[in-house]
Structure formats: structure tokens, C-alpha cells
C-alpha positions in Angstrom: 162.7 25.8 -5.1 163.6 22.1 -5.6 160.6 20.5 -3.6 161.0 18.6 -0.7 158.1 16.4 0.3 159.8 15.0 3.7 158.5 16.4 7.1 159.6 19.7 8.4 158.8 18.2 12.1 160.5 16.1 14.1 159.0 12.8 15.5 157.4 14.3 18.5 156.8 17.9 17.0 155.1 15.5 14.2 152.8 13.6 16.5 151.6 16.5 19.0 150.9 18.2 15.6 148.9 15.3 14.2 146.6 14.9 17.3 146.1 18.6 17.5 144.9 18.4 13.9 142.9 15.3 15.0 140.9 17.3 17.5 140.4 19.9 15.2 138.7 17.8 12.6 136.6 16.0 15.3 134.9 19.2 16.3 134.3 19.9 13.1 136.9 22.3 12.3 139.5 22.5 9.1 142.9 22.2 8.8 145.4 22.8 6.1 147.3 19.5 5.0 150.3 18.7 2.8 150.0 15.9 0.4 152.6 15.4 -2.6 150.7 17.4 -5.2 149.2 20.6 -3.2 148.1 21.9 0.0 144.6 20.9 0.8 141.8 22.6 3.2 140.8 19.4 5.0 137.5 18.5 6.8 135.7 15.7 7.9 134.0 14.2 5.1 131.2 13.0 7.2 130.0 16.1 9.3 127.9 18.3 6.7 128.8 21.3 8.9 132.7 20.9 8.5 132.6 20.7 4.9 130.3 23.3 4.6 133.3 25.2 5.9 135.4 24.6 3.4 133.2 26.0 0.7 132.4 29.2 2.6 136.3 29.6 4.1 137.4 29.2 0.3 134.4 31.0 -1.9 134.0 27.6 -3.7 130.4 27.1 -5.6 128.3 24.8 -3.6 127.8 22.6 -6.7 131.5 22.3 -6.9 132.5 18.5 -5.5 135.5 17.9 -3.1 138.0 15.0 -3.4 137.8 12.5 -0.1 141.1 11.4 1.1 141.8 8.0 2.3 144.6 6.4 4.3 146.8 3.8 3.1 146.1 0.2 4.3 148.7 -0.3 7.4 151.4 -2.8 7.4 149.6 -5.0 9.6 146.4 -5.0 7.1 148.6 -5.8 4.0 150.3 -8.6 5.9 147.1 -10.9 4.1 146.0 -9.6 0.8 146.9 -5.8 -0.4 143.8 -5.9 -2.9 141.5 -7.2 0.2 143.2 -4.5 2.4 142.4 -1.5 0.0 138.8 -2.9 -0.7 137.8 -2.5 3.0 138.9 1.1 2.8 137.1 2.0 -0.6 133.9 0.1 -0.5 132.3 2.0 2.5 132.3 4.8 0.3 131.3 3.7 -2.9 128.3 1.0 -4.3 130.5 -0.3 -7.1 133.9 -0.9 -7.5 134.9 -2.0 -10.7 138.1 -4.4 -11.5 139.5 -1.6 -13.6 139.5 0.7 -10.1 141.1 -2.2 -8.2 144.0 -2.4 -10.7 144.4 1.5 -10.4 144.4 1.5 -6.8 146.7 -0.9 -6.6 149.4 0.2 -9.1 149.1 4.1 -8.3 148.1 4.1 -4.4 149.2 6.2 -2.5 149.8 8.5 -5.2 148.5 11.7 -7.2 145.5 9.6 -8.8 141.8 10.6 -8.2 139.3 8.2 -9.5 135.5 9.1 -9.7 133.0 6.1 -8.7 129.2 5.8 -8.1 129.0 6.3 -4.4 127.5 4.7 -1.3 123.9 6.1 0.0 125.6 7.6 2.6 128.4 9.9 1.6 127.1 13.6 1.7 125.5 15.4 -0.8 127.6 18.4 -0.2 130.9 16.4 -0.6 129.6 15.3 -4.0 128.4 18.5 -5.7 124.6 17.0 -5.5 125.9 14.2 -7.7 125.3 10.4 -8.1 129.3 10.0 -8.0 132.4 10.7 -5.6 135.9 11.3 -6.2 138.6 9.5 -4.3 142.3 9.5 -3.6 144.8 8.3 -1.2 147.8 10.9 -1.3 151.3 9.8 -1.1 153.0 12.1 1.7 154.0 10.7 5.0 152.1 14.0 7.0 149.1 13.2 5.4 149.0 9.5 5.8 149.8 10.0 9.8 146.9 12.2 10.0 144.7 10.3 8.2 145.6 7.0 10.0 145.1 8.8 13.0 142.0 10.3 11.9 140.6 6.9 10.9 138.1 8.6 8.4 137.8 10.2 5.3 139.0 14.1 4.3 137.6 16.3 1.8 140.0 18.5 0.9 140.1 20.4 -1.9 143.4 22.9 -2.4 143.7 25.2 0.7 143.6 28.6 -1.6 140.7 31.0 -2.5 138.7 29.7 -5.2 140.2 29.5 -8.8 143.5 31.4 -7.6 146.7 29.4 -7.5 147.4 26.6 -5.2 149.4 26.5 -2.7 152.8 24.0 -2.4 154.1 25.2 0.8 152.6 25.9 4.0 153.5 29.7 4.0 151.5 30.0 0.6 148.3 28.6 2.8 149.2 31.1 5.7 149.6 34.2 3.3 145.9 33.1 1.6 144.3 32.7 4.6 145.9 35.6 6.7 142.4 36.3 7.8 141.8 33.0 9.1 143.9 33.5 12.5 142.7 30.1 14.1 143.4 28.0 10.8 145.9 24.8 11.7 148.6 24.3 9.0 150.6 20.9 9.2 153.7 21.9 7.4 155.1 19.2 5.2 157.7 21.2 3.7 157.5 21.6 -0.3 154.9 19.9 -2.5 156.7 17.1 -4.9 154.3 16.9 -7.5 153.4 20.3 -7.6 150.0 19.8 -9.4 146.9 18.3 -8.8 146.0 14.7 -9.0 145.1 13.1 -12.7 141.0 12.1 -12.2 139.9 9.1 -14.0 136.4 8.7 -14.0 135.0 4.9 -13.6 131.5 5.6 -12.8 130.2 4.4 -16.3 132.3 1.6 -16.8 134.7 3.2 -19.1 137.6 4.6 -18.1 137.7 8.3 -18.8 140.5 10.9 -17.8 138.9 14.3 -16.3 142.0 15.7 -15.4 145.2 15.3 -16.6 148.4 15.4 -14.0 151.1 13.6 -13.3 150.2 10.4 -13.7 149.4 9.9 -17.6 146.9 7.4 -19.7 149.9 6.0 -21.2 151.4 5.0 -17.9 148.2 3.6 -16.5 147.9 1.5 -19.8 151.7 0.0 -19.1 151.2 -0.5 -15.7 147.5 -1.8 -15.6 146.6 -2.6 -18.9 143.6 -0.3 -18.3 142.9 2.4 -21.1 141.8 5.6 -20.1 139.9 7.4 -22.9 140.3 11.0 -23.4 137.2 13.2 -22.2 134.9 12.9 -25.4 136.2 10.3 -26.9 133.5 7.9 -25.2 131.1 6.5 -27.8 127.8 6.6 -25.5 126.7 9.9 -26.1 124.2 10.0 -23.9 126.8 10.0 -21.0 126.7 12.5 -18.3 130.5 13.8 -17.5 131.0 14.2 -13.8 131.9 17.8 -12.7 135.3 17.2 -10.9 137.5 19.7 -9.4 139.2 22.2 -11.3 137.2 21.7 -14.3 136.0 25.2 -14.7 137.5 27.2 -17.5 138.9 29.7 -15.3 141.2 28.0 -12.2 144.6 28.5 -10.9 144.8 31.9 -11.8 147.2 34.6 -10.8 146.2 38.1 -9.8 148.8 39.1 -12.8 147.9 39.0 -16.4 149.4 35.6 -17.8 149.7 34.5 -21.3 151.8 32.2 -23.1 153.6 32.5 -26.5 154.7 29.9 -29.1 158.4 29.1 -29.9 160.2 32.3 -31.3 157.1 34.6 -30.3 157.7 35.8 -26.8 158.4 39.2 -28.1 155.2 39.4 -30.5 153.3 38.1 -27.3 154.2 41.2 -25.4 153.6 43.4 -27.7 150.1 42.4 -28.5 149.3 44.0 -24.8 150.9 47.6 -24.6 148.6 48.6 -21.8 150.3 46.2 -19.4 154.1 45.6 -20.4 155.6 48.5 -18.7 156.4 45.7 -15.9 156.9 42.3 -17.7 158.0 38.9 -16.2 159.3 37.0 -19.0 159.7 33.0 -18.3 162.4 31.3 -20.8 163.4 27.6 -20.8 166.7 27.5 -18.9 168.7 26.4 -21.8 167.1 29.0 -24.0 168.0 32.5 -22.5 167.5 35.4 -24.9 170.0 37.2 -26.4 168.0 39.6 -28.5 169.4 43.1 -28.0 165.4 43.9 -27.6 165.3 42.2 -24.8 168.4 43.0 -23.2 168.0 46.6 -23.9 164.3 46.7 -22.6 164.7 47.5 -18.9 160.8 46.9 -18.5 161.4 43.3 -19.4 162.9 40.7 -16.8 163.9 36.9 -17.8 163.3 34.4 -15.4 164.2 30.7 -16.5 162.4 27.7 -15.5 163.1 24.1 -16.3 162.5 22.0 -19.2 161.7 18.8 -17.3 158.0 18.3 -17.2 158.0 17.0 -13.5 160.4 19.7 -12.4 158.1 22.3 -14.3 155.3 21.1 -12.6 157.0 20.8 -8.9 157.8 25.0 -9.6 154.8 26.6 -11.6 152.4 27.4 -8.7 155.4 28.5 -6.4 156.7 30.5 -9.9 153.4 32.3 -10.2 152.8 33.0 -6.6 156.4 34.4 -6.4 155.7 36.6 -9.4 152.2 37.7 -8.0 154.5 39.3 -5.0 156.6 41.3 -7.3 153.6 43.0 -9.0 154.9 42.4 -12.6 152.0 44.3 -15.1 152.3 40.9 -17.4 153.7 37.4 -17.0 154.5 35.7 -20.6 155.2 32.3 -20.5 156.2 29.6 -23.5 153.8 26.9 -24.2 154.7 23.6 -22.7 155.5 21.1 -25.4 153.0 18.4 -27.1 153.0 14.8 -25.2 150.9 13.7 -22.2 154.0 14.4 -19.7 153.0 18.1 -20.2 149.2 17.3 -20.6 148.7 18.4 -17.0 150.6 21.9 -16.7 149.0 22.9 -20.0 145.8 22.3 -18.7 146.7 24.4 -15.7 148.5 27.0 -17.6 145.5 27.1 -19.9 142.7 27.9 -17.4 145.2 29.9 -15.3 145.5 32.4 -18.7 142.0 32.8 -19.1 141.0 33.7 -15.3 144.4 35.7 -14.6 144.2 39.1 -14.0 142.9 41.8 -11.3 139.6 40.0 -9.8 137.5 42.4 -11.7 138.7 41.9 -15.1 138.9 37.8 -14.8 136.4 35.1 -15.4 136.7 32.9 -12.1 133.3 32.7 -11.9 132.5 31.1 -15.6 
């Protein structure tokens, strides 16, 4: 289950696939694209009918905003001033571009960092969920960048899955998720390297605020740019309205199998709390802590599955693990609580929301 961010297509195959995808996007269609985080369901961000197809295909609420993906400056564009090249790409989408935003762009784009800014008047309300802000990022994946460069515009692209469910990190995940969409074009770019959605930082009010944790942490941002990103709720302005962003609902990223987290040393206690669903239990343990407890080894209904203890490897494999476990019809998945630390905040956020929304559709809380 190692991540491979490199294209699975040869040069000529990739060029043909990109050309086909560009035509589909120009015609108002949808294309599933790989990024370094997860696969996205992309549409022309300037075509309202195309954007609406994203919402109808995913079953996504209309007020849940999308992230617009932008191409990175070409090599020729950066021969002059790299900062100016980025500014020219971003400026058409926003009406205010703070100096802190440009510092973050220059340090982390292309990469798994989304910036929320005041939108330009031409930006579709459907893209922003009716808000006065827009979320932008530039993905760090060669296939995504090849498509964006060839398309020449912004692509609105939430994760390529049914709303609220586990995000896809392989082309096969997208195909399985939308098996009823025979005409969906999927660009196969291999396994996603990061594996969880981008960090989201709000810069729309003049104070950088973290709205969604991810692979890039506030500590890293401060170290590389000097920009101090506050946690949500830490802003002194009590009247500030926090923009809605992707993945911010209490229930999200949810498997169909009930998922629960256990504290260190409390796995069996956790399992015992769910006697009605423990006939077939996937017990997730750290790869250095496989249990030797005879209660575990002697329980035919419990199967141990190991996960890596490095935060980046854990993140890159999390969604694939949840999807694979879903496919094996477990009655319950129990997983260790992630350690404390900003490098774990992204997966902790995803797991907490996944727990809340997990289980059969009739019992979960995806709409909460």
C-alpha cells in the first residue's frame, strides 16, 4: 500500500488522456483527476452548469463550497519574477490578496495547502456556496498540473466520492464509487502520496486562521514563512464569521462500517462496548504493538490489522485502509487514537468525523 504519485501512463498516453479530459471539461463534463491529496471530481469553475453537475453527482449540499484548483506558473513565466507569476494566476479570482497569502503561496504551492480569500465578483456563487470567499490551491501532482496547464483555467474539484463518504486515493476507488456513471472520465495518476485533504487557511479577514488541518501544519507555516496561523476560535474578533469550507461538517470521510477509536491499552474495552456489532471485528494496531493478549489471539471474531506509526505514512494509507475494510464486510472497525501533535491533527480530524458518520446510511449522521 505504498503511495506512488507518479503517472501510470506513458508520455504519449498521458498527452492523449489530457487532451481527452480537456475536451470533456470544455464541453461542460466532469473528469476525475489525481492530486497529491485525494482524487478530485473536476469541472470548469467558470461553467455554472458543469459545477452543478458536481453537486448532483456527489449528492453534495449546494451551500457546501468547492476548492478551485489552479495551474502553477510555467517555467517561462518564472524566468522573470516567481512572485509576479503566481500573482497573475491568482489575481483574477480574488479582490484582495494579502501579503501573507503570497508568502504562503511562494512557500507551499504547488502543494496541499488551500487558501480562503475574498472572491472576485465574477466567481460563480455555486463554487463558493453563496459566500463572499473563494478557496484556492495548486495541486502538486504531475497529471493534475498537465491538465490544468492544458485547460488554461480553474477547475472546481472536491473529492471524487459520494458526499460524506471516504475519499478516494486510487483511480479504482473512483471507479467503484461511481460505478453507475459509465461515462465518467478518470485520469489514473497512481496512488495519492499525501492521502488526506489539504490544509485550509482562511486569510479573508486579515488574520490567518486554520479551518482544516492537513499535512502542512501551522508550525511548518510559521517556520518557513513567519506567518502565524491561529486555530479556529482563537481570533480576538468575536464577530468574525468563519467561512464554510470543504470537509467541515461533523460527519464526513465516513466508511459504511461502524468505526470507533480506542485509547492506548483500551482496545478490548472499546470492542466490549458494542456487543451487537462485534461478531466480526477489525482491530487496527500500531505496527510495533501487535497484541499478544490471549483474549485477542483466541477470539476468532477479531482480526488484527497493523498501521504505521509515522504520521505521514498513516495519512497516506488511511482512506485506502478504510475502503479495503469496508469491502470485507466487517461489523466493527476499532482504531487507535492518534498521538498528540500538529503532525497528527489532520488524521485525527478525519477520524473523528469518520467515526461520527460511520455505519449503514440509515443510522449515520452524514447530514448533520
